[in-house]
C-alpha positions in Angstrom: -35.5 -14.9 5.0 -36.5 -15.3 1.5 -35.1 -14.3 -2.2 -37.4 -14.8 -5.3 -39.4 -17.1 -3.2 -37.0 -19.4 -1.8 -35.4 -19.2 1.7 -32.1 -17.8 2.4 -30.3 -19.5 5.5 -28.0 -17.8 7.7 -26.2 -17.9 11.3 -26.3 -15.2 13.4 -24.6 -14.4 16.9 -24.2 -11.2 19.1 -25.8 -7.9 19.3 -24.6 -4.5 17.7 -23.5 -3.2 14.5 -23.6 -6.1 11.9 -20.7 -7.8 10.1 -22.2 -9.9 7.3 -19.9 -12.4 5.9 -20.2 -13.7 2.2 -18.8 -16.9 0.8 -17.0 -17.5 -2.3 -17.7 -19.9 -5.5 -19.2 -23.2 -4.4 -18.6 -22.5 -0.7 -21.0 -22.0 2.2 -21.5 -20.2 5.5 -19.8 -22.9 7.6 -16.6 -21.6 6.2 -17.0 -18.6 8.7 -17.6 -20.7 11.6 -14.4 -19.6 13.2 -15.1 -15.9 12.8 -18.6 -16.4 14.2 -17.1 -18.0 17.1 -14.3 -15.4 17.7 -15.1 -13.7 21.0 -13.1 -10.6 20.1 -14.8 -10.0 16.7 -18.2 -10.9 18.5 -17.9 -8.1 21.3 -20.6 -5.5 20.8 -21.1 -6.7 17.3 -23.7 -9.0 15.4 -22.0 -11.4 13.2 -24.0 -12.9 10.4 -22.9 -15.6 7.6 -25.1 -16.5 5.0 -25.6 -19.3 2.4 -26.1 -17.4 -1.1 -28.9 -19.1 -3.1 -27.8 -22.4 -4.6 -25.2 -22.7 -1.7 -25.4 -24.6 1.7 -28.8 -25.1 2.9 -30.1 -22.3 0.7 -32.0 -23.6 -2.3 -31.6 -22.1 -5.8 -34.3 -19.6 -7.1 -36.2 -20.4 -10.0 -34.8 -17.4 -12.0 -31.0 -17.7 -12.9 -28.3 -17.3 -10.1 -27.0 -13.9 -11.1 -24.9 -11.3 -8.9 -28.2 -9.5 -8.5 -29.7 -12.3 -7.3 -26.9 -12.9 -4.8 -27.0 -9.1 -3.9 -30.8 -9.4 -3.3 -30.2 -12.4 -0.9 -27.9 -10.4 1.0 -30.4 -7.4 1.4 -33.0 -9.8 2.2 -31.3 -10.9 5.1 -30.3 -7.4 6.3 -34.1 -6.6 5.8 -35.0 -9.8 8.0 -32.6 -9.2 10.9 -33.5 -5.4 10.9 -30.5 -4.1 10.1 -30.1 -0.7 8.2 -26.7 -1.4 7.1 -23.7 -3.8 7.5 -20.0 -4.3 6.9 -19.8 -6.8 4.3 -16.6 -9.2 4.3 -16.5 -11.2 0.9 -14.4 -14.2 0.3 -13.2 -14.9 -3.1 -16.1 -14.6 -5.4 -18.2 -13.2 -2.3 -16.3 -9.9 -2.9 -17.9 -9.4 -6.2 -21.3 -10.0 -4.5 -20.4 -7.4 -1.8 -19.5 -4.9 -4.3 -22.8 -5.5 -6.1 -24.7 -4.8 -3.1 -22.8 -1.5 -2.7 -23.5 -0.6 -6.3 -27.2 -1.1 -6.2 -27.8 -0.3 -2.3 -25.1 2.0 -1.3 -26.7 2.9 1.9 -26.7 -0.6 3.2 -23.0 -0.8 3.2 -21.1 0.5 6.1 -17.6 -1.1 4.9 -16.1 -3.6 2.6 -13.7 -6.2 3.5 -11.9 -8.6 0.6 -10.6 -12.0 1.8 -8.6 -12.9 -1.2 -11.1 -11.7 -3.5 -11.2 -10.0 -7.0 -12.4 -6.6 -7.6 -12.0 -6.7 -11.3 -12.6 -9.5 -13.9 -10.7 -12.9 -13.9 -10.8 -12.9 -17.6 -10.1 -10.7 -20.2 -10.4 -13.4 -22.9 -14.0 -14.7 -23.3 -13.0 -17.7 -24.9 -10.8 -18.8 -21.9 -13.9 -17.9 -19.5 -16.3 -20.3 -21.6 -13.5 -23.4 -21.3 -13.9 -22.9 -17.8 -17.9 -22.6 -17.8 -18.7 -25.2 -20.2 -17.3 -28.2 -18.2 -19.2 -26.9 -15.0 -22.5 -27.4 -16.9 -21.8 -30.5 -18.5 -22.0 -34.1 -17.2 -18.3 -33.8 -16.3 -19.1 -31.3 -13.6 -17.9 -33.3 -10.8 -14.6 -34.6 -12.1 -13.7 -30.8 -13.3 -15.1 -29.2 -9.9 -12.5 -31.9 -8.1 -9.6 -30.5 -10.3 -10.4 -26.9 -9.3 -10.9 -27.6 -5.7 -7.7 -29.9 -5.4 -5.8 -26.9 -7.2 -7.1 -24.6 -4.4 -6.2 -26.6 -1.4 -2.3 -27.2 -1.0 -1.3 -30.6 0.2 0.6 -28.8 3.2 -3.0 -28.2 4.7 -4.0 -30.3 7.4 -6.0 -33.0 6.4 -9.0 -32.5 8.5 -9.4 -28.8 6.9 -8.7 -30.0 3.6 -11.7 -32.5 3.7 -13.8 -30.0 5.3 -13.2 -27.7 2.5 -13.3 -30.3 -0.2 -16.7 -31.9 1.0 -18.5 -28.7 1.5 -17.4 -27.2 -1.8 -18.1 -30.5 -3.8 -21.6 -30.6 -2.1 -22.8 -27.4 -4.0 -25.1 -28.4 -6.8 -24.6 -28.0 -10.4 -26.7 -24.6 -10.6 -24.6 -23.2 -7.7 -21.3 -24.2 -9.4 -22.0 -23.3 -13.0 -24.4 -20.3 -12.5 -22.3 -18.9 -9.7 -19.1 -18.9 -12.0 -21.1 -17.5 -14.8 -22.5 -14.4 -12.8 -18.7 -13.3 -12.6 -18.4 -13.1 -16.2 -21.0 -10.5 -16.7 -19.2 -7.4 -17.8 -21.9 -5.1 -16.2 -21.5 -6.0 -12.7 -17.5 -5.1 -12.8 -17.7 -1.5 -12.0 -14.7 0.8 -11.8 -16.5 3.3 -10.0 -14.8 4.6 -6.7 -15.7 2.8 -3.4 -17.2 5.2 -1.2 -16.9 3.2 2.0 -13.9 1.9 4.1 -12.1 -0.8 2.4 -9.9 -3.6 4.1 -8.0 -5.9 1.8 -6.5 -9.0 3.1 -4.8 -11.2 0.4 -3.0 -14.6 0.3 0.2 -14.9 -1.9 -1.0 -15.0 -5.4 0.7 -13.5 -8.4 -2.5 -12.0 -9.5 -2.5 -9.7 -6.5 0.6 -7.6 -8.1 1.5 -4.0 -8.2 -0.8 -3.3 -11.0 -3.7 -4.9 -9.3 -3.0 -2.9 -6.3 -2.6 0.4 -8.1 -6.3 -0.6 -9.6 -7.7 -1.1 -6.2 -6.1 2.3 -4.8 -7.6 4.2 -7.8 -11.3 2.9 -6.5 -10.3 3.6 -2.8 -7.1 5.7 -2.1 -7.0 5.0 1.6 -7.5 1.2 1.3 -6.1 -0.7 4.1 -3.9 -3.2 1.9 -2.5 -6.2 3.9 -1.0 -9.5 3.0 -0.7 -12.5 4.9 2.3 -15.0 4.3 2.1 -18.9 4.6 -1.7 -19.2 4.0 -3.8 -20.7 1.3 -6.9 -18.9 -0.3 -8.8 -19.8 2.6 -6.5 -17.8 5.0 -9.5 -17.0 7.3 -9.6 -20.9 8.2 -5.9 -21.3 7.9 -5.1 -18.4 10.6 -8.4 -17.2 12.1 -7.0 -15.8 15.1 -4.6 -13.6 12.9 -7.4 -12.8 10.4 -9.8 -12.1 13.3 -7.1 -9.5 14.8 -6.9 -7.8 11.3 -10.5 -7.5 10.8 -11.3 -6.4 14.5 -8.5 -3.7 14.3 -10.3 -2.3 11.0 -14.0 -2.7 12.3 -12.6 -0.7 15.4 -11.0 1.8 13.3 -14.0 2.7 11.2 -16.4 2.7 14.3 -18.0 -0.6 14.2 
């Protein structure tokens, strides 16, 4: 598949209704390897995981990497595999990408699943956002990214999983890191419009996912399936793939996918 003249790499298994996984900031499709190997999730479904432009094996486009670029890449893969629509599963910053697809191409989205992902802006203070963005754009990008990544990966995480995540995230190029983060700062892409498709939210423990945030999400989709998992990190689908797979599978069955 191609987006703005560059290939978009993806992995796909199975046959049936499409469930498409969208990775988060500086991540890649390999982070969904457990989901694509899950026999229960894959029964009578087509599971797809993509590398967004500038991530994994997908090179960056010549144009800036914006949320629209990422959304177009998702739609390009759907077109390429002949899928009319899909349930989009977004991890972390993959959730804003999924929501952008819904905004621009509502008929292509049959449902949304958020894995510890935001549905409203991280930052209300532009200066705070710039303090995060500037180091990713400069010569200190690697050291700054290392601090971010190490902060996301608890020391209690098994060493093999921690090294897998650390190495794949830090392998992302500067454009993927900086422009991928900058894409989330555009106020135009955070739409408070009602969500017109079934919604599952599965969160790890995080002070940001408080009662006020839950109330915000319920205003977007009153019947949201709101769930929390204990004892997991931001990468809960890697920490507890069987339990996450059970929850996702139940949701997909309930909505007839």
